[in-house]
Legacy VTK file of the C-alpha trace (Angstrom):
# vtk DataFile Version 3.0
C-alpha trace
ASCII
DATASET POLYDATA
POINTS 245 float
-22.460 -6.742 -0.908
-19.506 -9.121 -1.157
-16.225 -7.341 -1.909
-12.843 -8.960 -2.493
-9.814 -6.873 -1.567
-6.819 -7.860 -3.685
-3.256 -6.657 -3.133
-1.208 -7.271 -6.302
2.423 -7.965 -5.357
4.907 -8.386 -8.187
8.415 -9.487 -7.226
10.367 -8.049 -10.143
10.811 -4.292 -10.318
13.375 -2.428 -12.378
14.016 0.044 -9.562
13.400 -2.193 -6.551
13.423 -6.007 -6.988
11.703 -7.847 -4.136
9.975 -4.651 -3.006
6.961 -6.327 -1.303
9.336 -8.094 1.100
11.261 -4.934 2.044
11.496 -4.446 5.792
9.906 -1.358 7.325
10.672 -1.145 11.043
10.465 -4.892 11.606
7.590 -5.737 9.282
7.510 -6.356 5.552
5.814 -3.829 3.320
3.285 -6.397 2.082
2.342 -7.344 5.646
1.764 -3.687 6.539
-0.533 -3.230 3.538
-2.356 -6.477 4.315
-2.940 -5.542 7.957
-4.265 -2.092 7.017
-6.692 -3.611 4.499
-7.800 -6.227 7.033
-9.082 -3.434 9.288
-11.873 -2.696 6.783
-15.011 -4.651 7.797
-16.657 -4.054 4.397
-14.036 -6.213 2.690
-15.370 -9.777 2.681
-11.886 -11.173 2.129
-8.350 -9.812 1.652
-5.991 -11.620 -0.710
-2.438 -11.070 -1.938
-2.018 -11.903 -5.636
1.652 -12.515 -6.378
3.858 -13.993 -9.063
6.556 -15.244 -6.671
6.722 -18.136 -4.221
8.768 -16.179 -1.661
6.002 -13.586 -1.339
3.328 -16.295 -1.308
5.095 -18.227 1.477
5.724 -15.045 3.465
2.049 -14.032 3.393
0.938 -17.488 4.528
3.570 -17.380 7.306
2.073 -14.239 8.865
-1.439 -15.706 8.568
-2.626 -13.979 5.403
-4.365 -15.242 2.275
-2.411 -15.459 -0.972
-2.608 -16.870 -4.474
0.054 -17.414 -7.140
-0.667 -15.625 -10.433
1.112 -15.416 -13.770
4.413 -13.472 -13.968
3.431 -12.046 -17.370
0.594 -9.726 -16.318
1.258 -6.183 -17.615
-0.826 -4.479 -14.891
-2.204 -5.007 -11.415
-5.682 -4.986 -12.956
-4.847 -8.097 -14.981
-3.425 -9.770 -11.867
-6.628 -8.953 -9.962
-8.700 -10.545 -12.711
-6.788 -13.836 -12.507
-6.946 -13.836 -8.698
-10.705 -13.230 -8.752
-11.273 -16.199 -11.032
-9.237 -18.462 -8.772
-11.705 -17.824 -5.963
-14.558 -20.268 -5.381
-17.012 -17.557 -4.301
-18.803 -14.773 -6.159
-17.948 -11.151 -5.364
-19.856 -8.145 -6.683
-16.767 -5.927 -6.563
-12.996 -6.210 -6.433
-10.903 -3.531 -4.729
-7.331 -3.263 -6.007
-5.176 -2.120 -3.071
-1.668 -1.002 -4.024
0.970 -3.280 -2.512
3.537 -0.485 -2.261
1.572 1.830 0.027
2.365 0.463 3.511
0.508 3.207 5.340
-2.726 3.195 3.374
-5.487 4.273 5.717
-8.448 1.915 6.210
-10.609 5.055 5.950
-9.492 5.502 2.333
-10.606 1.988 1.429
-13.888 2.557 3.277
-14.442 5.825 1.384
-13.984 4.056 -1.949
-16.399 1.302 -0.953
-18.972 3.878 0.176
-19.525 5.083 -3.415
-20.082 1.603 -4.863
-23.501 0.519 -6.094
-24.785 -1.862 -8.784
-24.705 0.989 -11.315
-21.022 1.815 -10.689
-18.638 0.248 -13.199
-15.293 1.472 -11.867
-14.256 3.722 -9.004
-11.152 5.355 -7.602
-9.966 8.123 -5.259
-8.545 11.567 -5.922
-6.957 14.181 -3.665
-6.828 17.943 -4.045
-3.381 19.172 -5.008
-1.942 21.604 -2.504
1.555 22.202 -3.857
2.720 23.500 -7.230
5.420 20.791 -7.349
2.728 18.095 -7.303
0.865 19.752 -10.154
4.000 19.792 -12.308
5.288 16.330 -11.346
4.803 13.908 -14.286
4.878 10.986 -11.833
1.621 12.262 -10.324
-1.420 11.558 -12.506
-3.807 14.500 -12.520
-7.582 14.127 -12.908
-10.406 16.254 -14.284
-13.819 15.521 -12.734
-17.311 16.154 -14.089
-20.423 17.125 -12.121
-21.405 13.483 -11.669
-18.128 12.898 -9.797
-16.578 10.898 -12.611
-12.993 11.122 -13.787
-13.250 12.251 -17.409
-9.511 12.535 -18.105
-6.245 11.568 -16.415
-2.910 13.071 -17.414
0.695 13.371 -16.332
0.487 17.009 -17.424
-1.119 19.727 -15.278
-4.835 19.800 -16.073
-7.059 21.679 -16.599
-5.032 24.259 -18.496
-5.905 27.723 -17.195
-5.677 30.347 -19.898
-4.462 33.823 -18.884
-3.470 32.578 -15.414
0.201 32.165 -14.404
0.925 28.507 -13.688
2.121 29.417 -10.196
-1.481 30.438 -9.405
-3.293 27.458 -10.965
-3.890 25.530 -7.741
-5.281 28.683 -6.117
-7.616 29.633 -8.971
-9.091 26.210 -9.740
-9.382 22.942 -7.799
-6.781 20.559 -9.222
-6.760 16.890 -8.273
-4.243 14.066 -8.339
-5.101 10.395 -8.663
-4.776 8.082 -5.664
-4.006 4.647 -7.103
-6.670 2.450 -5.560
-9.421 1.021 -7.782
-12.738 -0.740 -7.388
-14.059 -2.796 -10.292
-17.504 -4.310 -10.655
-16.673 -7.963 -11.288
-18.316 -8.188 -14.708
-16.597 -4.966 -15.786
-13.219 -6.259 -14.618
-13.748 -9.194 -16.957
-14.502 -6.857 -19.862
-11.724 -4.292 -19.396
-8.995 -6.941 -19.253
-10.012 -7.978 -22.769
-9.548 -4.478 -24.208
-6.591 -3.658 -26.429
-4.121 -1.024 -25.299
-5.492 2.351 -26.452
-3.791 5.334 -28.086
-4.248 7.636 -25.083
-2.983 4.917 -22.751
0.157 4.598 -24.870
0.661 8.353 -24.901
0.272 8.896 -21.138
1.154 5.400 -19.867
-2.024 5.367 -17.773
-4.231 2.286 -18.087
-7.411 4.042 -16.919
-7.423 5.990 -20.177
-8.091 2.713 -22.004
-11.297 2.317 -20.013
-12.419 5.893 -20.654
-11.671 5.611 -24.378
-13.919 2.558 -24.472
-16.820 4.343 -22.785
-16.544 3.126 -19.189
-17.314 5.570 -16.365
-14.904 5.944 -13.445
-16.662 7.167 -10.302
-14.451 9.163 -7.923
-14.448 10.183 -4.285
-12.229 12.880 -2.809
-9.938 11.860 0.043
-8.109 14.295 2.289
-5.634 11.670 3.488
-2.125 11.734 2.042
-0.589 8.366 1.195
2.988 7.328 0.496
4.079 5.087 -2.353
7.355 3.150 -2.128
9.148 3.186 -5.491
12.845 2.906 -4.621
15.039 1.649 -1.746
15.574 5.296 -0.781
11.835 5.619 -0.109
12.148 2.979 2.612
14.249 5.363 4.700
11.496 7.969 4.508
8.875 5.335 5.347
10.803 4.290 8.455
11.119 7.941 9.497
7.358 8.445 9.102
6.598 5.247 10.990
8.847 6.309 13.871
LINES 1 246
245 0 1 2 3 4 5 6 7 8 9 10 11 12 13 14 15 16 17 18 19 20 21 22 23 24 25 26 27 28 29 30 31 32 33 34 35 36 37 38 39 40 41 42 43 44 45 46 47 48 49 50 51 52 53 54 55 56 57 58 59 60 61 62 63 64 65 66 67 68 69 70 71 72 73 74 75 76 77 78 79 80 81 82 83 84 85 86 87 88 89 90 91 92 93 94 95 96 97 98 99 100 101 102 103 104 105 106 107 108 109 110 111 112 113 114 115 116 117 118 119 120 121 122 123 124 125 126 127 128 129 130 131 132 133 134 135 136 137 138 139 140 141 142 143 144 145 146 147 148 149 150 151 152 153 154 155 156 157 158 159 160 161 162 163 164 165 166 167 168 169 170 171 172 173 174 175 176 177 178 179 180 181 182 183 184 185 186 187 188 189 190 191 192 193 194 195 196 197 198 199 200 201 202 203 204 205 206 207 208 209 210 211 212 213 214 215 216 217 218 219 220 221 222 223 224 225 226 227 228 229 230 231 232 233 234 235 236 237 238 239 240 241 242 243 244
């Protein structure tokens, strides 16, 4: 199975312009993500998809693969679609690896790939929530899973609601999961979902995966036990350096 690993890397960010080039203990964030992804043998090729020449030149300078994509893409999914169609080879699946998670574990990418098959349309990872603060944090997308290991709803609110149980006990009474933002798309499905209009649930929650669910696509999930760290602001870099040290 041929799988293309794409790392979307947008230069502009309201909270952290130039974030992919931020230095973390002597190496850029984008290089750290690229090197972690390159440790996964199941990825046929790893590619950075960026909208900025500085990022493109930087990736080529450290020996990576990169492609320039449009600066107008609203999501990383749309950027992955353009990058896929600039390739001259066919890939059964595309794995969207977040460019702001410098310490992503190769094992997480391998776990996601392990659940792929011709019948899988979309796939992602989830992690069991262990702290009440995570459950109540609107920046953490929560997931409800069915018995076929599919994500049937994603929300910024704590889900599922547990009637007659104090919220402080929710994570102890019922398994609650948060979304880990790495996706796999079957190539033909990636083509289709980028043509969908923004949906009502997506607008309400600001979560693009709800558009796919509203349109009848199934999102297969696997449960990871590995914690990852997302860099959103310059302050997060200090924490990343501390963790690296």
